[in-house]
DSSP file (Angstrom, degrees, kcal/mol; ACC not computed):
  #  RESIDUE AA STRUCTURE BP1 BP2  ACC     N-H-->O    O-->H-N    N-H-->O    O-->H-N    TCO  KAPPA ALPHA  PHI   PSI    X-CA   Y-CA   Z-CA
    1    1 A M     >        0   0    0      0, 0.0     4,-2.1     0, 0.0     5,-0.2   0.000 360.0 360.0 360.0 -35.3  121.1  133.9   76.9
    2    2 A S  H  >  +     0   0    0      1,-0.2     4,-2.2     2,-0.2     5,-0.2   0.832 360.0  58.1 -64.0 -30.4  121.3  131.2   74.3
    3    3 A E  H  > S+     0   0    0      2,-0.2     4,-1.9     1,-0.2    -1,-0.2   0.920 107.2  47.2 -63.2 -42.6  119.8  128.8   76.8
    4    4 A V  H  > S+     0   0    0      1,-0.2     4,-2.4     2,-0.2    -2,-0.2   0.904 110.0  52.7 -65.0 -41.1  116.8  131.1   77.1
    5    5 A M  H  X S+     0   0    0     -4,-2.1     4,-1.6     1,-0.2    -1,-0.2   0.889 108.2  51.5 -62.3 -39.1  116.5  131.4   73.4
    6    6 A G  H  X S+     0   0    0     -4,-2.2     4,-1.0     1,-0.2    -1,-0.2   0.884 109.8  49.4 -63.9 -38.8  116.5  127.6   73.1
    7    7 A K  H  X S+     0   0    0     -4,-1.9     4,-1.9     1,-0.2     3,-0.5   0.898 107.5  54.4 -66.4 -40.0  113.7  127.4   75.6
    8    8 A E  H  < S+     0   0    0     -4,-2.4    -1,-0.2     1,-0.2    -2,-0.2   0.846 104.6  54.4 -64.5 -33.0  111.7  130.0   73.8
    9    9 A Q  H  < S+     0   0    0     -4,-1.6    -1,-0.2     1,-0.2    -2,-0.2   0.807 109.6  47.8 -70.3 -28.3  111.9  128.0   70.6
   10   10 A V  H  < S+     0   0    0     -4,-1.0     2,-0.6    -3,-0.5    -2,-0.2   0.841 111.6  52.8 -80.1 -35.2  110.5  124.9   72.4
   11   11 A V  S  < S-     0   0    0     -4,-1.9    41,-0.2    -5,-0.1    -1,-0.2  -0.904  82.7-143.6-107.0 116.4  107.6  126.9   74.1
   12   12 A S     >  -     0   0    0     -2,-0.6     4,-2.2     1,-0.1     5,-0.1  -0.481  15.7-128.0 -79.1 150.5  105.4  128.8   71.6
   13   13 A F  H  > S+     0   0    0      1,-0.2     4,-2.7     2,-0.2     5,-0.2   0.877 110.8  55.6 -62.3 -38.0  104.0  132.2   72.7
   14   14 A T  H  > S+     0   0    0      2,-0.2     4,-2.2     1,-0.2    -1,-0.2   0.924 108.2  47.2 -60.7 -45.8  100.5  131.0   71.7
   15   15 A E  H  > S+     0   0    0      2,-0.2     4,-2.1     1,-0.2    -1,-0.2   0.895 111.0  52.5 -63.2 -40.4  100.8  128.0   73.9
   16   16 A F  H  X S+     0   0    0     -4,-2.2     4,-2.2     1,-0.2    -2,-0.2   0.931 109.8  48.0 -61.1 -47.4  102.0  130.2   76.7
   17   17 A L  H  X S+     0   0    0     -4,-2.7     4,-2.4     1,-0.2    -1,-0.2   0.888 109.1  54.4 -61.2 -39.1   99.0  132.5   76.3
   18   18 A Q  H  X S+     0   0    0     -4,-2.2     4,-2.1     1,-0.2    -1,-0.2   0.906 109.1  47.4 -63.4 -41.4   96.6  129.6   76.3
   19   19 A E  H  X S+     0   0    0     -4,-2.1     4,-2.2     2,-0.2    -1,-0.2   0.896 111.2  51.1 -67.1 -39.8   98.0  128.3   79.6
   20   20 A L  H  X S+     0   0    0     -4,-2.2     4,-2.3     1,-0.2    -2,-0.2   0.892 110.0  50.5 -63.4 -38.8   97.8  131.8   81.1
   21   21 A Q  H  X S+     0   0    0     -4,-2.4     4,-2.8     2,-0.2    -2,-0.2   0.892 108.1  52.3 -66.2 -39.5   94.2  132.0   79.9
   22   22 A K  H  X S+     0   0    0     -4,-2.1     4,-2.5     2,-0.2    -2,-0.2   0.927 110.4  48.4 -59.3 -45.2   93.4  128.6   81.5
   23   23 A E  H  X S+     0   0    0     -4,-2.2     4,-2.2     2,-0.2    -2,-0.2   0.921 111.6  49.6 -61.8 -44.2   94.8  129.8   84.8
   24   24 A W  H  X S+     0   0    0     -4,-2.3     4,-1.9    15,-0.2    -2,-0.2   0.935 111.3  48.5 -61.3 -47.9   92.8  133.0   84.6
   25   25 A R  H  X S+     0   0    0     -4,-2.8     4,-1.5     1,-0.2    -1,-0.2   0.900 109.3  53.9 -60.8 -41.1   89.5  131.1   83.8
   26   26 A F  H  X S+     0   0    0     -4,-2.5     4,-2.2     1,-0.2     3,-0.4   0.941 111.1  45.0 -57.3 -48.4   90.2  128.7   86.7
   27   27 A H  H  X S+     0   0    0     -4,-2.2     4,-2.2     1,-0.2    -1,-0.2   0.783 104.8  62.5 -71.2 -26.3   90.6  131.6   89.2
   28   28 A L  H  < S+     0   0    0     -4,-1.9    -1,-0.2     1,-0.2    -2,-0.2   0.888 115.1  33.6 -62.3 -37.5   87.5  133.3   87.8
   29   29 A N  H  < S+     0   0    0     -4,-1.5    -2,-0.2    -3,-0.4    -1,-0.2   0.805 136.8  19.1 -86.4 -31.7   85.4  130.4   88.9
   30   30 A E  H  < S+     0   0    0     -4,-2.2    -3,-0.2    -5,-0.2    -2,-0.2   0.551 102.5  88.4-119.4 -11.2   87.3  129.3   92.1
   31   31 A G  S  < S-     0   0    0     -4,-2.2     2,-0.1    -5,-0.3    -4,-0.0  -0.431  70.5-106.9-102.5 167.2   89.5  132.2   93.3
   32   32 A T     >  -     0   0    0     -2,-0.1     4,-2.6     1,-0.1     5,-0.2  -0.279  45.4-100.1 -72.9 168.6   89.3  135.1   95.6
   33   33 A S  H  > S+     0   0    0      1,-0.2     4,-2.1     2,-0.2     5,-0.2   0.859 125.8  54.2 -62.7 -34.2   89.2  138.6   94.0
   34   34 A Y  H  > S+     0   0    0      2,-0.2     4,-2.5     1,-0.2    -1,-0.2   0.939 111.4  43.9 -64.0 -46.6   92.9  138.9   94.7
   35   35 A R  H  > S+     0   0    0      2,-0.2     4,-2.0     1,-0.2    -2,-0.2   0.861 110.7  55.5 -68.8 -34.9   93.7  135.7   92.9
   36   36 A Q  H  X S+     0   0    0     -4,-2.6     4,-1.2     2,-0.2    -1,-0.2   0.940 112.5  41.8 -62.0 -45.8   91.4  136.6   90.0
   37   37 A K  H  X S+     0   0    0     -4,-2.1     4,-2.3     1,-0.2     3,-0.2   0.903 112.6  54.5 -67.5 -40.3   93.3  139.9   89.5
   38   38 A T  H  < S+     0   0    0     -4,-2.5    -1,-0.2     1,-0.2    -2,-0.2   0.830 110.3  46.9 -63.5 -31.7   96.6  138.1   90.0
   39   39 A A  H  X S+     0   0    0     -4,-2.0     4,-0.5     2,-0.2    -1,-0.2   0.720 111.3  52.2 -81.2 -22.3   95.7  135.6   87.3
   40   40 A E  H >X S+     0   0    0     -4,-1.2     4,-1.3    -3,-0.2     3,-0.5   0.864 100.4  61.6 -79.2 -37.9   94.5  138.4   84.9
   41   41 A L  H 3X S+     0   0    0     -4,-2.3     4,-2.5     1,-0.2     5,-0.2   0.838  94.3  59.6 -63.1 -37.1   97.7  140.5   85.1
   42   42 A P  H 3> S+     0   0    0      0, 0.0     4,-3.0     0, 0.0    -1,-0.2   0.872 103.5  53.5 -60.5 -34.4  100.1  137.9   83.7
   43   43 A L  H <X S+     0   0    0     -3,-0.5     4,-2.3    -4,-0.5    -2,-0.2   0.919 109.3  48.3 -62.0 -42.6   98.0  137.9   80.5
   44   44 A E  H  X S+     0   0    0     -4,-1.3     4,-1.9     2,-0.2    -1,-0.2   0.933 114.4  45.5 -62.6 -46.8   98.4  141.6   80.3
   45   45 A V  H  X S+     0   0    0     -4,-2.5     4,-2.3     1,-0.2     5,-0.2   0.938 112.8  49.8 -62.8 -47.9  102.2  141.4   80.9
   46   46 A A  H  X S+     0   0    0     -4,-3.0     4,-3.2     1,-0.2     5,-0.5   0.902 110.1  50.4 -60.8 -42.1  102.7  138.6   78.4
   47   47 A R  H  < S+     0   0    0     -4,-2.3    -1,-0.2    -5,-0.2    -2,-0.2   0.881 110.8  49.8 -64.9 -36.9  100.7  140.3   75.7
   48   48 A K  H  < S+     0   0    0     -4,-1.9    -1,-0.2    -5,-0.2    -2,-0.2   0.892 115.6  42.8 -66.6 -38.9  102.8  143.5   76.2
   49   49 A V  H  < S-     0   0    0     -4,-2.3    -2,-0.2    -5,-0.1    -1,-0.2   0.906  90.2-153.4 -75.2 -43.3  106.1  141.5   76.0
   50   50 A G     <  +     0   0    0     -4,-3.2     2,-0.3     1,-0.2    -3,-0.1   0.679  63.1  60.2  78.6  17.4  105.0  139.4   73.1
   51   51 A G  S    S-     0   0    0     -5,-0.5    -1,-0.2   -38,-0.1    -2,-0.1  -0.959  73.3-126.6-161.8 176.9  107.3  136.4   74.0
   52   52 A V  S >  S+     0   0    0     -2,-0.3     3,-2.4   -41,-0.2     4,-0.4   0.691  81.5  92.1-103.2 -26.3  108.1  133.8   76.6
   53   53 A A  G >  S+     0   0    0      1,-0.3     3,-1.4     2,-0.2     4,-0.4   0.770  79.8  56.1 -48.9 -43.7  111.9  134.4   77.1
   54   54 A P  G 3  S+     0   0    0      0, 0.0     3,-0.3     0, 0.0    -1,-0.3   0.670 102.8  59.3 -66.8 -11.8  111.8  136.9   80.0
   55   55 A F  G <  S+     0   0    0     -3,-2.4    34,-0.2     1,-0.2    -2,-0.2   0.513  81.5  78.2 -98.1  -4.3  109.8  134.5   82.1
   56   56 A F  S <  S+     0   0    0     -3,-1.4     2,-0.5    -4,-0.4    -1,-0.2   0.765  94.3  54.9 -73.6 -24.1  112.2  131.6   82.2
   57   57 A E  S  > S-     0   0    0     -4,-0.4     4,-2.4    -3,-0.3     5,-0.2  -0.953  78.6-147.3-111.7 123.7  114.3  133.4   84.9
   58   58 A L  H  > S+     0   0    0     -2,-0.5     4,-2.4     1,-0.2     5,-0.2   0.881  96.8  50.8 -59.6 -42.7  112.3  134.5   87.9
   59   59 A E  H  > S+     0   0    0      1,-0.2     4,-2.2     2,-0.2    -1,-0.2   0.889 111.7  47.8 -65.0 -38.6  114.4  137.6   88.6
   60   60 A V  H  > S+     0   0    0      2,-0.2     4,-2.5     1,-0.2    -1,-0.2   0.886 110.0  53.5 -67.2 -39.0  114.0  138.8   85.0
   61   61 A A  H  X S+     0   0    0     -4,-2.4     4,-2.6     2,-0.2    -2,-0.2   0.922 108.8  49.2 -60.9 -44.0  110.2  138.1   85.2
   62   62 A K  H  X S+     0   0    0     -4,-2.4     4,-2.6     1,-0.2    -2,-0.2   0.927 112.0  48.2 -61.1 -45.7  110.0  140.3   88.4
   63   63 A Q  H  X S+     0   0    0     -4,-2.2     4,-2.2     1,-0.2    -1,-0.2   0.896 111.9  50.0 -61.7 -40.2  111.9  143.1   86.6
   64   64 A T  H  X S+     0   0    0     -4,-2.5     4,-2.5     2,-0.2     5,-0.2   0.927 111.9  46.7 -65.8 -45.7  109.7  142.8   83.6
   65   65 A V  H  X S+     0   0    0     -4,-2.6     4,-2.6     1,-0.2    -2,-0.2   0.925 113.1  49.7 -62.2 -45.4  106.5  142.9   85.6
   66   66 A S  H  < S+     0   0    0     -4,-2.6    -1,-0.2     1,-0.2    -2,-0.2   0.881 112.9  47.1 -60.5 -40.0  107.7  145.9   87.7
   67   67 A R  H  < S+     0   0    0     -4,-2.2    -1,-0.2    -5,-0.2    -2,-0.2   0.909 118.8  39.1 -69.1 -43.2  108.7  147.8   84.5
   68   68 A L  H  < S+     0   0    0     -4,-2.5    -2,-0.2     1,-0.3    -1,-0.2   0.785 128.4  30.8 -82.0 -27.9  105.4  147.1   82.7
   69   69 A L    ><  +     0   0    0     -4,-2.6     3,-1.8    -5,-0.2    -1,-0.3  -0.579  67.9 164.2-128.5  68.5  103.1  147.5   85.7
   70   70 A P  T 3   +     0   0    0      0, 0.0    -1,-0.1     0, 0.0    -4,-0.1   0.644  68.9  67.6 -66.3 -14.3  104.8  150.0   88.0
   71   71 A F  T 3  S+     0   0    0     -3,-0.1     2,-0.1     2,-0.0    -5,-0.1   0.562  78.6 103.4 -81.7  -8.5  101.7  150.7   90.0
   72   72 A L  S <  S-     0   0    0     -3,-1.8     2,-0.1    -7,-0.2    -3,-0.0  -0.473  73.3-120.3 -77.3 145.0  101.7  147.1   91.5
   73   73 A D     >  -     0   0    0     -2,-0.1     4,-2.4     1,-0.1     5,-0.2  -0.330  33.4 -98.4 -75.1 167.4  102.9  146.6   95.1
   74   74 A H  H  > S+     0   0    0      1,-0.2     4,-2.3     2,-0.2     5,-0.1   0.873 121.2  51.1 -55.9 -43.3  105.8  144.3   95.8
   75   75 A Y  H  > S+     0   0    0      1,-0.2     4,-2.3     2,-0.2    -1,-0.2   0.886 110.4  47.7 -67.5 -38.7  103.6  141.3   96.8
   76   76 A R  H  > S+     0   0    0      2,-0.2     4,-2.8    -3,-0.2     5,-0.3   0.893 110.3  52.7 -70.1 -38.3  101.5  141.5   93.6
   77   77 A V  H  X S+     0   0    0     -4,-2.4     4,-2.7     1,-0.2     5,-0.3   0.935 110.5  49.0 -59.5 -45.1  104.7  141.8   91.5
   78   78 A E  H  X S+     0   0    0     -4,-2.3     4,-2.3    -5,-0.2    -2,-0.2   0.921 113.6  45.6 -60.5 -45.3  106.1  138.7   93.2
   79   79 A D  H  X S+     0   0    0     -4,-2.3     4,-2.1     2,-0.2    -2,-0.2   0.914 114.9  46.0 -67.2 -43.3  102.8  136.7   92.6
   80   80 A V  H  X S+     0   0    0     -4,-2.8     4,-2.3     2,-0.2     5,-0.2   0.932 114.8  47.4 -65.8 -45.9  102.4  137.8   88.9
   81   81 A A  H  X S+     0   0    0     -4,-2.7     4,-2.6    -5,-0.3    -2,-0.2   0.901 111.1  51.8 -62.3 -40.5  106.1  137.1   88.1
   82   82 A K  H  X S+     0   0    0     -4,-2.3     4,-3.1    -5,-0.3     5,-0.3   0.910 108.8  50.2 -64.4 -41.3  105.9  133.7   89.8
   83   83 A M  H  X S+     0   0    0     -4,-2.1     4,-2.1     1,-0.2     5,-0.2   0.935 113.0  46.2 -63.7 -44.7  102.8  132.7   87.8
   84   84 A L  H  X S+     0   0    0     -4,-2.3     4,-2.0     1,-0.2    -2,-0.2   0.917 115.9  46.9 -60.8 -43.7  104.5  133.7   84.6
   85   85 A H  H  X S+     0   0    0     -4,-2.6     4,-2.7     2,-0.2     5,-0.2   0.931 111.9  48.2 -66.0 -48.4  107.7  131.9   85.6
   86   86 A V  H  X S+     0   0    0     -4,-3.1     4,-2.5     1,-0.2     5,-0.2   0.906 113.1  47.3 -63.8 -42.3  106.1  128.7   86.7
   87   87 A I  H  X S+     0   0    0     -4,-2.1     4,-2.4    -5,-0.3     5,-0.2   0.917 113.0  49.1 -67.3 -42.2  103.9  128.3   83.6
   88   88 A A  H  X S+     0   0    0     -4,-2.0     4,-2.0    -5,-0.2    -2,-0.2   0.934 114.3  45.2 -61.6 -45.5  106.8  129.0   81.3
   89   89 A K  H  X S+     0   0    0     -4,-2.7     4,-2.6   -34,-0.2    -2,-0.2   0.890 112.8  51.0 -66.4 -39.5  109.0  126.5   83.1
   90   90 A E  H  X S+     0   0    0     -4,-2.5     4,-2.7    -5,-0.2     5,-0.2   0.918 110.2  48.8 -65.6 -43.3  106.3  123.9   83.2
   91   91 A L  H  X S+     0   0    0     -4,-2.4     4,-2.1     1,-0.2    -1,-0.2   0.911 112.7  49.0 -61.5 -42.2  105.6  124.2   79.5
   92   92 A H  H  X S+     0   0    0     -4,-2.0     4,-1.1    -5,-0.2    -2,-0.2   0.925 111.7  48.4 -63.9 -43.9  109.3  123.9   78.7
   93   93 A M  H >< S+     0   0    0     -4,-2.6     3,-0.7     1,-0.2     4,-0.4   0.936 112.5  48.4 -62.4 -46.3  109.6  120.8   80.9
   94   94 A N  H >< S+     0   0    0     -4,-2.7     3,-0.9     1,-0.2    -1,-0.2   0.858 108.8  53.7 -63.3 -35.6  106.6  119.1   79.4
   95   95 A A  H 3< S+     0   0    0     -4,-2.1    -1,-0.2     1,-0.2    -2,-0.2   0.744 110.6  48.2 -69.7 -22.2  107.8  119.9   75.9
   96   96 A N  T << S+     0   0    0     -4,-1.1    -1,-0.2    -3,-0.7    -2,-0.2   0.341  79.1 121.9-103.6   5.2  111.1  118.2   76.7
   97   97 A L    <   -     0   0    0     -3,-0.9    -3,-0.0    -4,-0.4     2,-0.0  -0.457  66.5-115.9 -66.9 139.5  109.8  115.0   78.3
   98   98 A S     >  -     0   0    0     -2,-0.1     4,-2.4     1,-0.1     5,-0.2  -0.323  22.5-111.6 -70.7 160.3  111.1  111.9   76.5
   99   99 A D  H  > S+     0   0    0      1,-0.2     4,-2.5     2,-0.2     5,-0.2   0.848 118.8  56.4 -60.2 -34.9  108.6  109.7   74.7
  100  100 A E  H  > S+     0   0    0      2,-0.2     4,-2.2     1,-0.2    -1,-0.2   0.910 108.4  45.9 -65.7 -41.7  109.3  107.0   77.3
  101  101 A V  H  > S+     0   0    0      2,-0.2     4,-2.7     1,-0.2     5,-0.2   0.913 112.1  51.4 -67.3 -42.6  108.4  109.3   80.2
  102  102 A K  H  X S+     0   0    0     -4,-2.4     4,-2.4     1,-0.2    -2,-0.2   0.919 111.5  47.4 -58.7 -44.4  105.3  110.5   78.4
  103  103 A A  H  X S+     0   0    0     -4,-2.5     4,-2.5     2,-0.2    -2,-0.2   0.904 111.5  51.1 -64.4 -41.6  104.2  106.8   77.9
  104  104 A Y  H  X S+     0   0    0     -4,-2.2     4,-2.4     2,-0.2    -2,-0.2   0.927 111.3  47.2 -61.7 -46.2  105.0  106.0   81.5
  105  105 A V  H  X S+     0   0    0     -4,-2.7     4,-2.2     1,-0.2    -2,-0.2   0.920 112.2  49.9 -63.1 -43.6  102.9  108.9   82.8
  106  106 A Q  H  X S+     0   0    0     -4,-2.4     4,-1.9     1,-0.2    -1,-0.2   0.903 110.6  50.2 -61.4 -41.9  100.0  108.0   80.5
  107  107 A Q  H  X S+     0   0    0     -4,-2.5     4,-1.5     1,-0.2    -1,-0.2   0.919 110.3  49.7 -63.2 -44.0  100.1  104.4   81.6
  108  108 A K  H  X S+     0   0    0     -4,-2.4     4,-0.6     1,-0.2    -1,-0.2   0.884 109.2  52.3 -63.5 -38.8  100.0  105.4   85.3
  109  109 A R  H >< S+     0   0    0     -4,-2.2     3,-0.6     1,-0.2    -1,-0.2   0.893 109.1  49.9 -63.6 -39.6   97.1  107.7   84.6
  110  110 A Q  H 3< S+     0   0    0     -4,-1.9    -1,-0.2     1,-0.2    -2,-0.2   0.793 115.9  41.8 -70.3 -28.6   95.1  105.0   83.0
  111  111 A H  H 3< S+     0   0    0     -4,-1.5    -1,-0.2    -5,-0.1    -2,-0.2   0.337  85.9 114.2-105.1   7.7   95.7  102.5   85.8
  112  112 A R    <<  -     0   0    0     -3,-0.6     3,-0.1    -4,-0.6    -3,-0.0  -0.482  68.3-113.7 -79.4 151.8   95.3  104.7   88.9
  113  113 A N        -     0   0    0     -2,-0.2    -1,-0.1     1,-0.1     3,-0.1  -0.523  37.8-100.0 -78.7 147.8   92.4  104.1   91.3
  114  114 A P        -     0   0    0      0, 0.0     2,-0.1     0, 0.0    -1,-0.1  -0.340  43.9 -99.3 -66.0 151.1   89.7  106.8   91.5
  115  115 A L        -     0   0    0     -3,-0.1     2,-0.4     2,-0.0    -3,-0.0  -0.441  41.6-171.9 -70.0 143.2   90.0  109.2   94.4
  116  116 A S        -     0   0    0     -2,-0.1    -3,-0.0    -3,-0.1    -1,-0.0  -0.995  23.5-166.3-139.5 132.5   87.7  108.4   97.3
  117  117 A L        +     0   0    0     -2,-0.4     2,-0.5     2,-0.1    -1,-0.1   0.426  64.6 101.9 -94.4   0.3   87.1  110.5  100.4
  118  118 A V  S    S-     0   0    0      2,-0.0     2,-0.3     1,-0.0    -2,-0.0  -0.746  74.6-129.0 -87.2 126.2   85.5  107.6  102.2
  119  119 A K              0   0    0     -2,-0.5    -2,-0.1     1,-0.1    -1,-0.0  -0.584 360.0 360.0 -75.8 131.3   87.8  106.0  104.8
  120  120 A K              0   0    0     -2,-0.3    -1,-0.1     0, 0.0    -2,-0.0   0.430 360.0 360.0 -94.7 360.0   88.0  102.2  104.4
């Protein structure tokens, strides 16, 4: 449990909500109605929980979603829990990257060639 508490201290709840909102906005513009709803529900769950800790472990995330939204079918619970889990883990990983890794990634981004769909 202390490992989860340490992760929660690295990832702020505000930052977590912001990422969930970004995901929701993306699916509003690009997603099917199923994906739009699936992206909306994690925001509801996160606001009810008021923290990030339950989402670092996938099984706990599933239990939390099932408890808070008991009307959801199994597949939707899986999708909502996975979205919460993946975003929490990604934020934690990004917050813990060393300065050297961050600099390397930034350098690679600056020097990459633009994407082209034209075959040469």
